[in-house]
C-alpha positions as CSV (number, residue, x, y, z in Angstrom):
1,M,-7.9,-10.2,-10.2
2,E,-6.9,-6.7,-11.3
3,Q,-5.1,-3.9,-9.6
4,T,-7.3,-1.8,-7.3
5,K,-7.1,1.9,-6.6
6,F,-5.3,0.9,-3.4
7,G,-2.8,-1.1,-5.4
8,Q,-2.1,1.8,-7.7
9,R,-1.7,4.2,-4.9
10,I,0.6,2.1,-2.7
11,K,2.8,1.4,-5.7
12,E,3.0,5.1,-6.7
13,L,3.7,6.2,-3.1
14,R,6.3,3.4,-2.7
15,K,8.1,4.5,-5.9
16,E,7.9,8.2,-5.1
17,H,9.7,7.5,-1.8
18,G,12.3,5.3,-3.4
19,L,11.2,2.2,-1.5
20,T,11.1,-1.4,-2.6
21,Q,8.4,-4.0,-1.9
22,E,10.9,-5.6,0.5
23,S,11.5,-2.4,2.4
24,I,7.7,-1.8,2.8
25,A,7.3,-5.4,3.9
26,N,10.1,-4.9,6.5
27,E,8.5,-1.7,7.8
28,F,5.2,-3.3,8.4
29,K,6.5,-6.7,9.4
30,I,4.8,-8.6,6.6
31,H,5.9,-10.7,3.7
32,R,7.1,-9.1,0.4
33,T,4.5,-11.2,-1.4
34,T,1.8,-9.5,0.6
35,V,2.9,-6.1,-0.8
36,K,3.1,-7.6,-4.3
37,D,-0.5,-8.9,-3.8
38,W,-1.7,-5.5,-2.9
39,E,0.0,-3.9,-6.0
40,V,-0.8,-6.6,-8.5
41,Q,-3.6,-9.0,-7.3
42,G,-6.1,-6.4,-6.1
43,K,-5.8,-7.5,-2.4
44,E,-6.1,-4.9,0.4
45,P,-4.7,-4.7,3.9
46,N,-6.7,-5.0,7.1
47,Y,-7.9,-1.9,8.8
48,L,-5.0,-1.5,11.2
49,T,-2.4,-1.9,8.5
50,L,-4.2,0.5,6.2
51,C,-4.1,3.1,9.0
52,R,-0.4,2.5,9.6
53,I,0.3,2.8,5.9
54,A,-1.6,6.1,5.7
55,I,0.4,7.5,8.7
56,F,3.7,6.3,7.2
57,F,3.1,8.0,3.9
58,G,1.3,11.1,5.4
59,V,-1.9,10.5,3.5
60,T,-5.5,9.7,4.4
61,T,-7.0,6.2,4.3
62,D,-9.6,7.7,1.9
63,Y,-6.7,8.6,-0.5
64,L,-5.3,5.1,-0.3
65,L,-8.6,3.6,-1.1
66,G,-9.2,5.9,-4.0
67,L,-12.1,7.8,-2.3
68,E,-10.4,11.1,-2.6
69,D,-7.6,12.6,-4.7
């Protein structure tokens, strides 16, 4: 699979905030490999996690999904 818009956005936001995949995983109580899969494998989180990520980074879910800039 290839990186999705979500994968690109989550990686950019994570780096902008000086966070590691491990720190994101700890924040959302998930495995680090899940974060890696989002960023590299084109996987996306479930709806609840997507909403929590949007709130955490102060962006919209549409932004995370690449529906708005």
